[in-house]
C-alpha positions in Angstrom: 55.4 62.7 -40.5 53.5 62.1 -37.3 55.1 59.6 -34.9 52.2 59.4 -32.4 48.9 57.8 -32.8 46.0 59.0 -30.6 42.4 58.2 -29.8 39.8 58.9 -27.1 38.3 55.9 -25.4 35.5 55.4 -22.9 33.4 58.2 -24.2 36.3 60.7 -24.1 37.3 59.8 -20.6 40.6 58.2 -21.6 43.2 59.6 -23.9 45.1 56.7 -25.5 48.6 57.6 -26.9 50.7 55.2 -28.9 54.3 55.9 -29.7 54.9 54.7 -33.3 57.8 55.5 -35.5 57.7 52.2 -37.4 60.8 50.9 -35.7 61.7 51.1 -32.0 59.6 54.1 -31.2 62.6 56.4 -30.6 61.7 59.6 -29.0 63.1 62.3 -31.3 62.2 65.9 -32.0 59.3 65.0 -34.2 57.7 62.7 -31.6 58.3 65.2 -28.8 56.5 67.9 -30.8 53.6 65.5 -31.5 53.3 64.8 -27.8 53.5 68.4 -26.8 50.7 69.4 -29.3 48.5 66.7 -27.8 49.2 67.8 -24.2 48.2 71.3 -25.2 44.8 70.1 -26.4 44.3 68.3 -23.1 44.8 71.4 -21.1 41.3 72.7 -21.8 39.5 69.4 -22.0 37.7 68.9 -18.7 36.5 65.4 -19.5 39.8 63.5 -19.5 40.2 61.2 -16.5 43.3 59.3 -17.6 46.1 59.4 -20.2 47.6 56.1 -21.3 50.9 55.5 -23.0 52.1 52.5 -25.0 54.4 51.6 -27.8 53.4 50.2 -31.2 54.8 46.8 -32.0 56.9 44.7 -29.6 58.6 47.6 -27.8 57.6 50.6 -25.8 60.6 52.7 -26.8 64.3 52.2 -27.4 64.8 55.7 -25.9 65.5 59.2 -26.8 67.3 59.8 -30.1 71.1 59.3 -29.5 71.9 61.4 -32.6 70.1 64.3 -31.0 72.3 64.0 -27.9 75.3 65.3 -29.9 76.8 68.4 -28.4 75.4 70.9 -30.9 71.9 69.4 -30.6 71.8 68.5 -26.9 70.4 71.7 -25.6 67.5 71.7 -28.1 66.8 68.0 -27.5 66.8 68.3 -23.7 64.6 71.4 -23.9 62.0 69.5 -25.9 62.2 66.4 -23.9 62.0 68.1 -20.5 59.1 70.2 -21.8 57.1 67.0 -22.0 57.5 66.5 -18.2 56.8 70.1 -17.4 53.6 69.9 -19.5 52.4 66.6 -17.8 53.2 68.1 -14.3 51.0 71.1 -15.2 48.1 69.0 -16.5 47.7 67.0 -13.2 45.8 64.3 -15.2 46.5 60.8 -14.0 48.7 58.8 -16.3 49.2 55.1 -17.0 51.8 53.3 -19.0 51.7 49.8 -20.6 55.2 48.4 -21.2 56.2 45.6 -23.6 59.7 44.9 -24.8 62.4 47.5 -24.4 61.7 50.7 -22.4 65.2 52.2 -22.0 66.6 55.6 -21.2 64.2 58.3 -22.3 61.9 55.4 -23.3 61.6 54.4 -19.7 61.5 58.0 -18.3 58.2 58.6 -20.0 56.4 55.7 -18.3 58.4 56.3 -15.1 56.7 59.6 -14.8 53.2 57.9 -14.9 51.2 57.3 -11.8 50.5 53.7 -12.8 52.8 51.3 -14.7 51.9 47.9 -16.0 54.1 45.5 -18.0 54.2 42.1 -19.6 57.0 39.6 -19.2 58.8 40.8 -22.3 59.6 44.1 -20.7 63.2 45.2 -20.2 63.6 48.5 -18.5 66.6 50.6 -17.4 68.6 53.8 -17.6 71.7 52.8 -19.6 72.8 56.4 -20.4 76.0 56.0 -18.4 77.2 53.4 -20.9 77.2 56.3 -23.4 79.1 58.6 -21.0 76.0 60.6 -20.1 73.3 60.6 -17.4 69.5 60.7 -17.3 68.2 64.0 -15.9 64.5 63.1 -15.4 65.2 59.6 -14.1 67.8 61.1 -11.7 64.9 62.9 -10.0 62.1 60.4 -10.4 63.8 57.1 -9.5 65.0 58.2 -6.0 61.5 59.7 -5.3 59.8 56.4 -6.3 62.1 53.7 -5.0 64.7 55.4 -2.7 68.2 56.4 -3.2 70.1 53.1 -2.9 68.0 51.2 -5.5 67.9 54.3 -7.8 71.6 54.8 -7.6 72.2 51.2 -8.6 70.2 51.7 -11.8 71.5 55.1 -12.6 75.2 54.5 -12.0 75.5 51.0 -13.3 73.1 51.4 -16.2 71.8 47.9 -15.6 68.6 46.7 -17.4 66.1 44.7 -15.4 63.1 42.6 -16.0 59.5 43.4 -15.4 59.4 41.1 -12.4 62.5 42.8 -10.9 60.9 46.2 -11.5 57.8 45.0 -9.7 59.8 43.9 -6.7 61.4 47.4 -6.6 58.0 49.0 -6.6 58.3 50.5 -10.1 55.6 48.3 -11.7 52.1 47.8 -10.4 51.5 44.5 -12.1 53.2 42.1 -14.5 51.2 40.0 -17.1 52.1 37.0 -19.3 51.8 38.9 -22.6 50.6 42.1 -24.2 47.1 40.9 -24.8 46.6 39.8 -21.2 48.0 43.1 -20.1 45.6 45.1 -22.3 42.5 43.2 -21.1 43.6 43.5 -17.4 44.3 47.2 -17.8 40.9 47.9 -19.4 39.3 46.1 -16.4 41.5 48.2 -14.0 40.5 51.4 -15.7 36.8 50.5 -15.5 37.1 49.7 -11.8 39.4 52.4 -10.6 39.0 55.5 -12.9 35.8 55.7 -14.9 33.4 56.1 -12.0 35.3 59.1 -10.6 35.1 62.8 -11.3 37.6 64.1 -13.8 38.1 67.3 -11.9 38.5 65.6 -8.6 41.0 63.2 -10.1 43.2 66.1 -11.2 43.1 67.7 -7.7 43.8 64.3 -6.1 46.8 63.9 -8.4 48.0 67.4 -7.7 47.9 66.8 -4.0 49.3 63.2 -4.1 52.2 64.5 -6.2 53.0 67.7 -4.5 56.6 66.7 -3.5 57.2 64.9 -6.8 56.1 67.9 -8.9 58.1 70.3 -6.8 61.4 68.3 -7.3 60.7 67.8 -10.9 60.2 71.5 -11.6 63.2 72.5 -9.5 65.8 69.9 -10.4 65.0 69.4 -14.0 66.1 72.8 -14.9 69.3 72.4 -12.8 70.1 69.0 -14.3 69.5 70.4 -17.8 72.2 73.0 -17.2 74.5 70.4 -15.6 74.1 68.2 -18.7 74.6 70.9 -21.4 77.1 73.2 -19.7 79.2 70.7 -17.8 78.8 67.2 -19.1 78.8 67.9 -22.8 82.0 69.9 -22.4 83.8 66.7 -21.4 85.7 64.5 -23.9 84.0 61.3 -22.7 80.4 62.4 -23.1 81.0 63.2 -26.7 83.1 60.1 -27.2 80.3 57.9 -25.8 77.7 59.4 -28.2 80.0 59.3 -31.2 81.1 55.8 -30.5 77.5 54.6 -30.3 76.7 56.2 -33.7 79.9 54.8 -35.2 79.1 51.3 -33.7 82.4 50.9 -32.0 83.7 50.6 -28.4 84.3 54.0 -26.6 87.8 55.0 -25.8 87.5 56.8 -22.5 90.0 59.5 -21.4 88.3 60.1 -18.0 87.9 63.8 -18.6 
């Protein structure tokens, strides 16, 4: 079962990716593999000038699969998820996300990676992993780089969810629109004006140069945070309690260890 829809637009210049699992577009192992297969095909396609991401229906994504965060599955899940970011770093193709509804946890980390983020007023974004007793490795790298430590720490440590307007004030979102249709029309105009008239190869080199520091810290720290998550965090009682309580639909009972 494929959980990603895909098409080329603008005569092959734009690769449009839609997350679609028929529900909340949860990023699980199947969706990760679908995305990685697509990224592999992009590597040798010299004509792509932009990759866009969006979610089918009312939400971008509820996040990465909580079930796959269980201790015995966490290493495999993180490997697949983090491979998405390694692959996008290596592509150097500009990326753009269109966010409606919920974009939470891993469901916000994917658009957070993108060079350009647009949202409508229904968007609710955040990194609520701490509420489950865990943390967000990719966001722990990307948020400080994009909005500075103090604002990033507020989101990462409290797990608060914010509106599109608040995200724009923080510098996370380029522009906010009234609804999904208005966003789609405006983004198409933006692509026409800012991307299509440029060289695909030059855009990749420009992205590589503009993101030199970003890419360096992603490659270096993602591996370190993966090990911290799997080898340290998942050995604690509370990380496992947080995941289990979520799946059992009950309030977690923390032991602070």
